[in-house]
C-alpha positions as CSV (number, residue, x, y, z in Angstrom):
1,X,0.0,0.0,0.0
2,X,1.4,3.4,-1.0
3,X,2.1,6.0,1.7
4,X,2.2,8.8,-0.8
5,X,-0.6,11.3,-0.2
6,X,-3.0,12.0,-3.0
7,X,-2.3,15.1,-5.0
8,X,1.0,15.6,-3.2
9,X,2.6,17.4,-6.2
10,X,-0.3,19.8,-6.4
11,X,-0.1,20.5,-2.7
12,X,3.6,21.3,-3.0
13,X,3.1,23.4,-6.1
14,X,0.2,25.5,-4.7
15,X,1.6,26.0,-1.2
16,X,4.9,27.4,-2.5
17,X,5.8,29.7,-5.4
18,X,2.8,29.1,-7.6
19,X,0.3,29.9,-4.8
20,X,2.3,33.0,-3.9
21,X,2.3,34.1,-7.5
22,X,-1.5,33.8,-7.7
23,X,-1.8,35.9,-4.5
24,X,0.5,38.5,-5.9
25,X,-1.5,38.6,-9.2
26,X,-5.0,38.3,-7.7
27,X,-6.3,41.6,-9.2
28,X,-5.0,40.8,-12.7
29,X,-6.3,37.2,-12.6
30,X,-9.7,38.1,-11.2
31,X,-10.1,40.7,-13.9
32,X,-9.1,38.3,-16.7
33,X,-11.2,35.4,-15.3
34,X,-14.3,37.4,-14.2
35,X,-16.4,36.3,-17.3
36,X,-15.8,32.7,-16.4
37,X,-16.7,33.2,-12.8
38,X,-19.9,35.0,-13.8
39,X,-20.7,32.1,-16.2
40,X,-20.3,29.5,-13.4
41,X,-22.1,31.5,-10.7
42,X,-25.1,32.2,-13.0
43,X,-25.4,28.6,-14.1
44,X,-24.8,27.1,-10.7
45,X,-26.9,29.5,-8.6
46,X,-29.1,27.4,-6.2
47,X,-31.5,30.2,-5.4
48,X,-31.9,32.6,-2.5
49,X,-30.7,31.0,0.7
50,X,-28.9,28.2,-1.0
51,X,-25.8,26.4,0.4
52,X,-23.0,26.3,-2.1
53,X,-19.5,24.8,-2.2
54,X,-16.7,26.3,-4.4
55,X,-14.0,23.8,-5.3
56,X,-10.5,25.1,-5.9
57,X,-11.6,28.6,-4.8
58,X,-8.3,30.3,-5.1
59,X,-8.3,33.8,-3.7
60,X,-12.1,33.6,-3.3
61,X,-13.6,35.6,-6.2
62,X,-16.2,33.0,-7.1
63,X,-17.0,32.1,-3.5
64,X,-17.7,35.7,-2.7
65,X,-19.7,36.2,-5.8
66,X,-21.9,33.2,-5.0
67,X,-22.2,34.3,-1.4
68,X,-23.6,37.7,-2.6
69,X,-26.1,35.9,-4.9
70,X,-27.5,33.5,-2.3
71,X,-28.0,36.3,0.2
72,X,-27.7,36.5,4.0
73,X,-29.8,33.4,4.4
74,X,-27.4,31.3,2.3
75,X,-23.8,30.5,2.4
76,X,-20.9,29.7,0.1
77,X,-17.8,27.7,1.4
78,X,-14.6,27.9,-0.6
79,X,-12.3,24.8,-0.5
80,X,-8.7,24.9,-1.7
81,X,-5.5,23.0,-1.2
82,X,-3.4,26.1,-1.0
83,X,-2.7,27.8,2.3
84,X,-1.6,31.1,0.8
85,X,-4.7,31.3,-1.4
86,X,-7.1,30.5,1.5
87,X,-5.4,33.1,3.6
88,X,-5.9,35.7,0.9
89,X,-9.5,34.7,0.4
90,X,-10.3,35.1,4.1
91,X,-8.7,38.6,4.1
92,X,-10.9,39.5,1.1
93,X,-14.1,38.4,2.8
94,X,-13.3,40.5,5.8
95,X,-12.3,43.5,3.7
96,X,-15.5,43.3,1.6
97,X,-17.7,42.6,4.7
98,X,-19.1,39.4,3.3
99,X,-20.1,37.3,6.4
100,X,-21.8,34.4,4.6
101,X,-18.6,33.2,3.0
102,X,-16.1,31.0,4.6
103,X,-12.9,29.2,3.5
104,X,-11.4,25.9,4.2
105,X,-7.9,24.6,3.5
106,X,-8.2,21.0,2.2
107,X,-8.0,18.6,-0.7
108,X,-11.4,18.0,-2.3
109,X,-10.4,14.5,-3.2
110,X,-10.1,13.5,0.5
111,X,-11.5,16.2,2.7
112,X,-14.3,15.0,5.0
113,X,-17.2,17.2,3.8
114,X,-20.4,17.4,5.8
115,X,-22.6,14.8,4.2
116,X,-25.7,16.1,2.4
117,X,-25.0,19.7,3.2
118,X,-24.8,21.5,-0.1
119,X,-27.4,22.5,-2.7
120,X,-24.8,23.4,-5.3
121,X,-21.1,22.8,-6.1
122,X,-19.3,25.2,-8.4
123,X,-15.7,25.6,-9.7
124,X,-13.9,28.1,-11.9
125,X,-11.0,26.0,-13.3
126,X,-10.4,24.2,-10.0
127,X,-11.2,20.6,-10.8
128,X,-8.6,19.5,-13.4
129,X,-5.8,18.7,-10.9
130,X,-6.8,15.5,-9.1
131,X,-4.7,12.4,-9.1
132,X,-7.9,10.4,-9.1
133,X,-10.7,12.5,-10.4
134,X,-13.3,9.8,-10.0
135,X,-12.5,9.5,-6.3
136,X,-12.5,13.3,-6.0
137,X,-16.0,13.8,-7.6
138,X,-17.4,10.9,-5.6
139,X,-16.1,12.6,-2.4
140,X,-17.6,15.9,-3.5
141,X,-21.0,14.2,-4.3
142,X,-21.1,12.9,-0.7
143,X,-21.3,16.5,0.5
144,X,-24.4,17.4,-1.5
145,X,-28.2,16.9,-1.1
146,X,-30.2,14.7,-3.5
147,X,-30.9,16.8,-6.6
148,X,-28.0,19.1,-6.0
149,X,-26.3,20.6,-9.1
150,X,-22.6,20.6,-10.0
151,X,-21.3,23.3,-12.3
152,X,-17.8,24.0,-13.4
153,X,-15.6,25.5,-16.0
154,X,-12.7,23.6,-17.4
155,X,-10.3,24.4,-20.3
156,X,-10.8,22.6,-23.6
157,X,-7.8,21.6,-25.7
158,X,-4.5,23.5,-26.1
159,X,-5.1,23.7,-29.8
160,X,-8.3,25.7,-29.0
161,X,-6.5,27.9,-26.6
162,X,-3.6,29.3,-28.6
163,X,-3.0,32.3,-26.3
164,X,-2.6,30.0,-23.3
165,X,0.2,28.0,-24.9
166,X,2.1,30.9,-26.6
167,X,4.6,31.3,-23.7
168,X,5.5,27.6,-23.7
169,X,6.0,27.5,-27.4
170,X,8.1,30.6,-27.5
171,X,10.3,29.6,-24.6
172,X,10.7,25.9,-25.6
173,X,13.8,26.3,-27.8
174,X,15.6,28.1,-24.9
175,X,14.7,25.6,-22.2
176,X,15.8,22.0,-21.5
177,X,13.6,19.5,-23.2
178,X,10.3,19.1,-21.3
179,X,8.5,15.7,-21.1
180,X,5.5,15.3,-23.4
181,X,2.6,15.8,-21.0
182,X,0.1,13.0,-20.5
183,X,-3.2,14.4,-21.7
184,X,-5.0,12.7,-18.8
185,X,-2.5,13.8,-16.1
186,X,-3.5,16.5,-13.6
187,X,-3.1,19.9,-15.1
188,X,-4.7,22.9,-17.0
189,X,-5.9,20.8,-20.0
190,X,-6.7,17.5,-18.2
191,X,-10.4,17.9,-19.0
192,X,-9.9,18.8,-22.7
193,X,-11.6,15.6,-23.8
194,X,-15.3,16.1,-23.2
195,X,-16.1,12.3,-23.4
196,X,-13.5,11.7,-20.6
197,X,-15.1,14.4,-18.4
198,X,-18.5,12.8,-18.9
199,X,-17.1,9.3,-18.0
200,X,-15.5,10.7,-14.9
201,X,-18.7,12.3,-13.7
202,X,-20.9,9.4,-14.4
203,X,-18.4,6.9,-12.7
204,X,-18.4,9.1,-9.6
205,X,-22.2,9.0,-9.2
206,X,-23.3,12.2,-11.0
207,X,-26.1,12.0,-13.5
208,X,-27.6,14.0,-16.4
209,X,-24.2,15.2,-17.4
210,X,-24.2,18.1,-19.9
211,X,-21.1,19.8,-21.4
212,X,-21.5,23.1,-23.2
213,X,-18.8,24.7,-25.3
214,X,-18.2,28.2,-24.0
215,X,-15.9,30.5,-26.1
216,X,-15.3,33.6,-24.1
217,X,-13.7,36.8,-25.3
218,X,-10.9,37.9,-22.9
219,X,-8.4,40.7,-22.7
220,X,-5.7,42.1,-20.5
221,X,-3.7,45.3,-20.7
222,X,-0.5,45.1,-22.6
223,X,1.2,46.3,-19.4
224,X,0.0,43.2,-17.6
225,X,0.8,40.8,-20.3
226,X,4.5,40.1,-19.5
227,X,3.7,39.8,-15.8
228,X,1.2,37.2,-16.6
229,X,3.5,35.3,-19.1
230,X,6.5,35.3,-16.8
231,X,4.9,34.5,-13.4
232,X,2.5,31.7,-14.2
233,X,2.5,28.3,-15.7
234,X,5.4,26.2,-16.9
235,X,7.3,29.2,-18.1
236,X,6.9,31.1,-14.8
237,X,8.2,28.0,-13.0
238,X,11.1,27.6,-15.4
239,X,12.1,31.3,-15.0
240,X,12.4,30.9,-11.3
241,X,15.1,28.3,-11.9
242,X,17.0,29.7,-14.8
243,X,20.3,31.7,-14.8
244,X,19.8,35.4,-15.5
245,X,21.2,35.3,-19.1
246,X,18.8,32.5,-20.2
247,X,15.9,34.1,-18.4
248,X,16.5,37.4,-20.2
249,X,16.5,35.5,-23.6
250,X,13.2,33.7,-22.7
251,X,11.6,37.0,-21.8
252,X,12.9,38.6,-25.1
253,X,11.3,35.7,-27.0
254,X,7.9,36.3,-25.5
255,X,7.3,39.8,-26.8
256,X,7.2,38.9,-30.5
257,X,5.3,35.6,-29.7
258,X,2.5,37.5,-28.1
259,X,2.5,40.4,-30.6
260,X,-0.3,38.9,-32.8
261,X,-2.7,39.2,-29.8
262,X,-1.9,42.8,-29.0
263,X,-4.0,45.7,-30.3
264,X,-4.6,49.2,-29.0
265,X,-2.9,48.5,-25.7
266,X,-4.6,45.2,-24.9
267,X,-3.9,41.5,-25.5
268,X,-7.2,40.1,-26.8
269,X,-8.0,36.5,-27.3
270,X,-10.8,33.9,-27.2
271,X,-10.7,31.3,-24.4
272,X,-12.2,27.9,-25.1
273,X,-13.7,26.0,-22.1
274,X,-16.4,23.6,-21.1
275,X,-19.3,24.6,-18.9
276,X,-20.1,21.3,-17.3
277,X,-23.4,20.6,-15.5
278,X,-24.4,17.5,-13.6
279,X,-26.9,16.5,-10.9
280,X,-26.7,14.3,-7.8
């Protein structure tokens, strides 16, 4: 029997540099991802007074948005594996005076949720990182009431998200060879295959699974673009380990790579994701 904790790699990643980078970039990321949060909250809204759970809540934007929607008689609980992100989310709730939101540090694959508590489960790009997604969604289902709804956004394929892969493609010639990722491994594009997503949800006990293609126009200021490209993802991780000369070459390569997306002071692109819905 293995003594390796589930999702150990994700726990290490999000409790160190990657989690700290997301906290530092909270405002930029929330601005960029706001349309997806709105999509998930609108589709997953359980009604006034509802009890909702937000998986992979990050710095809390979707949790707080849902807490506002369900009103004082309802509640939204954010669950995330990252201590830095949960701490940031708690600070935001206090600063914004939202008392019907709370945040828990824990792994949704194994965390002991209160059985039958929630009317709705939502997630904005927080469910693609489980070592065992069937076990994770089965655990989440134990926390909901009969008839509860699951709603989440997940990225479709890298080929449909050219902007998201630009930094990696531009930097690759300057970096040591990276292993070819397993398309089913935990990560940003782990749920690209819609049939796999459906199979996972059905195997974990969810029913009436529906996947809708959502193509969302996004933009960020040109001033924010390089911060985004150099702090997050595989390139951000690589830059933290590179010598100064190589890092400067990588950054130089990013400017022309992103140039096709930049117009009138903004990087503009279409993001391709799934809006998934299922019921307990």
